[in-house]
ZADREN-611461 format. One line per 4 residues: number of its first residue (from 0); for each residue x negated, y, z of C-alpha. Coordinates in Angstrom, 3 decimals. Layout:
NUM) X,Y,Z; ...;
END
This chain:
0) 39.236,-60.356,20.384; 42.242,-59.107,18.425; 43.110,-61.287,15.448; 44.006,-59.735,12.109;
4) 47.716,-59.688,11.291; 46.835,-60.695,7.746; 45.201,-63.998,8.748; 47.648,-66.909,9.081;
8) 46.689,-69.661,11.513; 48.449,-73.018,11.112; 47.871,-76.453,12.721; 45.686,-78.599,10.470;
12) 45.666,-81.880,12.411; 45.382,-83.085,15.990; 42.680,-85.441,17.175; 41.977,-86.498,20.812;
16) 44.146,-83.674,22.094; 42.246,-81.044,20.170; 44.127,-78.873,17.695; 42.124,-78.041,14.601;
20) 43.357,-74.949,12.794; 42.709,-73.766,9.254; 42.251,-70.023,8.696; 43.568,-68.702,5.399;
24) 41.571,-65.824,3.954; 43.269,-62.548,3.343; 44.133,-63.601,-0.191; 47.612,-62.109,-0.129;
28) 46.380,-58.649,0.788; 43.503,-58.827,-1.686; 45.799,-59.999,-4.475; 48.223,-57.177,-3.760;
32) 45.384,-54.653,-3.971; 44.131,-56.181,-7.225; 47.636,-56.147,-8.721; 48.209,-52.545,-7.634;
36) 44.944,-51.479,-9.245; 45.785,-53.394,-12.402; 49.237,-51.793,-12.604; 47.672,-48.348,-12.138;
40) 45.295,-49.008,-15.046; 48.200,-50.203,-17.165; 50.124,-46.991,-16.450; 47.101,-44.852,-17.355;
44) 46.613,-46.782,-20.604; 50.307,-46.465,-21.451; 50.240,-42.717,-20.730; 47.195,-42.245,-22.960;
48) 48.818,-44.129,-25.854; 52.071,-42.200,-25.427; 50.203,-38.881,-25.607; 48.271,-40.022,-28.686;
52) 51.575,-40.954,-30.334; 53.133,-37.571,-29.572; 50.055,-35.726,-30.855; 50.156,-37.760,-34.062;
56) 53.761,-36.699,-34.623; 52.640,-33.094,-33.999; 50.102,-33.222,-36.830; 46.943,-34.191,-34.927;
60) 44.364,-36.768,-35.952; 42.883,-38.840,-33.121; 39.585,-40.689,-33.573; 39.175,-43.643,-31.218;
64) 35.874,-45.327,-30.412; 35.330,-49.067,-30.712; 36.165,-51.224,-27.702; 33.341,-52.095,-25.329;
68) 35.220,-55.281,-24.553; 38.715,-56.603,-25.168; 40.651,-56.953,-21.925; 43.039,-59.816,-21.292;
72) 44.729,-58.880,-18.015; 45.448,-55.168,-18.575; 46.311,-52.762,-21.353; 43.287,-51.067,-22.895;
76) 42.194,-47.552,-21.990; 40.549,-46.203,-25.143; 37.631,-43.817,-25.470; 38.644,-40.905,-27.711;
80) 35.770,-39.446,-29.709; 37.510,-36.373,-31.083; 40.839,-34.839,-32.021; 41.469,-32.785,-35.155;
84) 44.229,-30.489,-36.363; 44.249,-29.430,-40.027; 40.717,-30.888,-40.406; 39.470,-28.661,-37.576;
88) 37.986,-30.335,-34.483; 39.872,-29.201,-31.383; 38.313,-31.718,-28.987; 34.899,-33.398,-29.162;
92) 33.871,-35.765,-26.354; 30.206,-35.637,-27.386; 30.021,-31.960,-26.334; 31.360,-32.518,-22.820;
96) 29.053,-31.823,-19.878; 29.816,-32.959,-16.329; 28.075,-34.428,-13.297; 28.476,-38.087,-12.389;
100) 26.867,-40.896,-10.393; 26.492,-44.070,-12.421; 28.051,-45.329,-15.639; 31.329,-46.333,-13.989;
104) 31.922,-42.804,-12.702; 30.859,-41.363,-16.065; 33.546,-43.397,-17.848; 36.106,-42.515,-15.181;
108) 35.439,-38.764,-15.465; 35.325,-38.913,-19.271; 38.766,-40.574,-19.300; 40.101,-37.937,-16.889;
112) 38.710,-34.946,-18.826; 39.986,-36.337,-22.131; 43.410,-37.106,-20.683; 43.750,-33.658,-19.121;
116) 42.777,-31.899,-22.349; 45.260,-33.974,-24.359; 47.973,-32.869,-21.941; 46.956,-29.256,-22.644;
120) 47.420,-29.987,-26.345; 50.928,-31.250,-25.576; 51.690,-27.906,-23.959; 50.394,-26.099,-27.057;
124) 52.765,-28.200,-29.160; 55.724,-26.908,-27.153; 56.158,-30.110,-25.148; 57.531,-29.442,-21.660;
128) 55.373,-31.442,-19.248; 56.141,-32.321,-15.644; 53.155,-33.808,-13.806; 53.295,-36.436,-11.091;
132) 51.967,-35.575,-7.669; 48.716,-37.421,-7.001; 46.369,-37.790,-4.049; 44.004,-34.910,-3.421;
136) 40.422,-35.474,-4.514; 38.041,-35.576,-1.543; 34.678,-35.998,-3.232; 33.077,-32.706,-4.327;
140) 32.835,-32.101,-8.106; 35.060,-35.099,-8.807; 37.569,-34.942,-11.654; 41.115,-36.237,-11.156;
144) 43.276,-37.527,-13.970; 46.605,-35.754,-14.421; 49.604,-38.060,-14.704; 52.902,-37.450,-16.434;
148) 56.186,-37.683,-14.598; 58.312,-36.633,-17.581; 58.106,-34.789,-20.889; 60.695,-33.048,-23.026;
152) 60.050,-33.087,-26.779; 62.319,-30.944,-28.966; 64.985,-31.082,-26.293; 64.672,-34.847,-25.864;
156) 63.833,-36.013,-22.352; 61.429,-38.890,-21.626; 61.203,-39.977,-18.002; 58.361,-41.832,-16.339;
160) 59.812,-45.242,-17.167; 60.336,-44.262,-20.821; 56.763,-42.951,-21.091; 55.394,-46.173,-19.635;
164) 57.416,-48.541,-21.821; 56.931,-46.639,-25.075; 53.259,-46.091,-24.187; 52.722,-49.833,-23.699;
168) 54.162,-50.408,-27.168; 51.925,-47.715,-28.688; 48.927,-49.119,-26.802; 49.348,-52.483,-28.507;
172) 49.523,-50.791,-31.913; 46.211,-49.003,-31.272; 44.661,-52.157,-29.866; 45.628,-54.147,-32.974;
176) 43.735,-51.605,-35.102; 40.660,-51.374,-32.870; 37.941,-53.957,-32.221; 34.578,-54.285,-30.497;
180) 32.923,-53.683,-33.866; 34.803,-50.669,-35.169; 37.046,-47.901,-33.909; 40.259,-46.614,-35.438;
184) 41.904,-43.377,-36.506; 45.477,-42.380,-35.715; 46.441,-40.108,-38.584; 48.877,-37.182,-38.430;
188) 52.533,-38.196,-38.646; 51.777,-41.927,-38.472; 55.242,-43.529,-38.623; 54.108,-46.282,-36.228;
192) 54.008,-43.684,-33.461; 57.390,-42.059,-33.904; 59.076,-41.586,-30.534; 62.504,-43.136,-31.008;
196) 65.294,-43.376,-28.513; 64.227,-46.027,-26.031; 67.164,-48.242,-26.967; 65.709,-48.599,-30.471;
200) 62.291,-49.598,-29.158; 63.644,-51.981,-26.573; 67.121,-53.453,-26.799; 67.829,-55.633,-23.845;
204) 70.282,-58.413,-24.602; 71.456,-60.185,-21.478; 72.998,-63.621,-21.544; 74.498,-64.398,-18.187;
208) 75.215,-67.948,-17.074; 76.644,-68.856,-13.697; 76.743,-72.369,-12.323; 77.943,-73.433,-8.932;
212) 76.483,-76.444,-7.192; 77.313,-77.931,-3.829; 74.162,-76.618,-2.128; 73.263,-73.455,-4.036;
216) 74.359,-70.833,-6.549; 72.278,-70.265,-9.663; 72.186,-67.115,-11.776; 70.250,-67.496,-15.013;
220) 69.439,-64.487,-17.196; 68.027,-64.850,-20.673; 66.415,-61.611,-21.842; 64.731,-60.757,-25.107;
224) 63.267,-57.510,-26.414; 63.682,-56.205,-29.929; 62.033,-53.450,-31.944; 64.374,-53.251,-34.893;
228) 64.548,-56.837,-36.115; 61.136,-57.731,-34.651; 61.104,-59.938,-31.559; 58.705,-58.435,-29.009;
232) 59.183,-60.971,-26.245; 61.630,-63.131,-24.364; 62.031,-65.117,-21.184; 64.309,-66.401,-18.458;
236) 65.007,-64.796,-15.125; 66.315,-67.087,-12.397; 67.909,-66.021,-9.147; 69.362,-68.611,-6.822;
240) 70.147,-69.274,-3.200; 69.021,-72.357,-1.354; 69.703,-72.852,2.304; 70.587,-69.172,2.671;
244) 67.251,-67.967,1.248; 67.001,-65.880,-1.909; 64.454,-67.249,-4.383; 63.497,-65.491,-7.606;
248) 61.501,-66.888,-10.493; 60.502,-65.524,-13.884; 59.663,-68.085,-16.524; 58.900,-67.830,-20.253;
252) 60.706,-70.271,-22.441; 61.950,-70.847,-25.954; 64.829,-68.872,-27.404; 68.159,-70.446,-26.549;
256) 70.478,-71.359,-29.384; 73.665,-71.967,-27.418; 76.511,-69.479,-27.713; 77.156,-67.385,-24.618;
260) 78.953,-64.120,-24.043; 76.540,-61.263,-24.757; 76.392,-57.968,-22.880; 74.206,-55.213,-24.288;
264) 72.609,-53.033,-21.635; 72.070,-49.349,-22.366; 68.666,-48.653,-20.825; 68.457,-44.971,-21.731;
END
């Protein structure tokens, strides 16, 4: 019988010449699949929020339904009830008709249809959209969600990374206004959803400290993220060598008060 490459077998203990082994479950593979799925959901949620922000700055009003539940591990994907322009409804989710099997698929297709129509609205606003290549849909009558690779707004280019980072910021704004009891409305030209240069939404300040020890080198990075004068987050990034092996660790900590040389990174 061929053993799976993903199952690690290690000696547990030896008794009377018999070797007892302990089989680890395929936790690593399962965790990688879970993390990949979670990251995909985060990207979809960030894309949705980015599009909502752009539509707001183009004069659209976006009505968002209340949350079914408040997620802790991922960014929220919101259900959009309708979209208006000059008090005229240009999209109404309640009038959509499509085939589906089960509530999970219904929600999935509703998200895809809504997302794809919002991208059409971007095109109508003069936004140049480049879509990402996705896997072909195999199931008949299924509806695939279009994904943005880049957009150009009034001559200003936003790449995939920019869309994701700005979208995550916009997603948190929408989430702060939405609850399980009531929805929210993103009004036309809401200043909270202006698309600034990425450097103004996320300034990365890097404090670099190098220490040499007899057995290993340590590189310590302190990074914090600013939106104007507002602290969005901070943490330490460690990279060190021990016995020839590279080890990396990310750890949250308090803001350091010591004076170090500061290098500002241009992330745009």
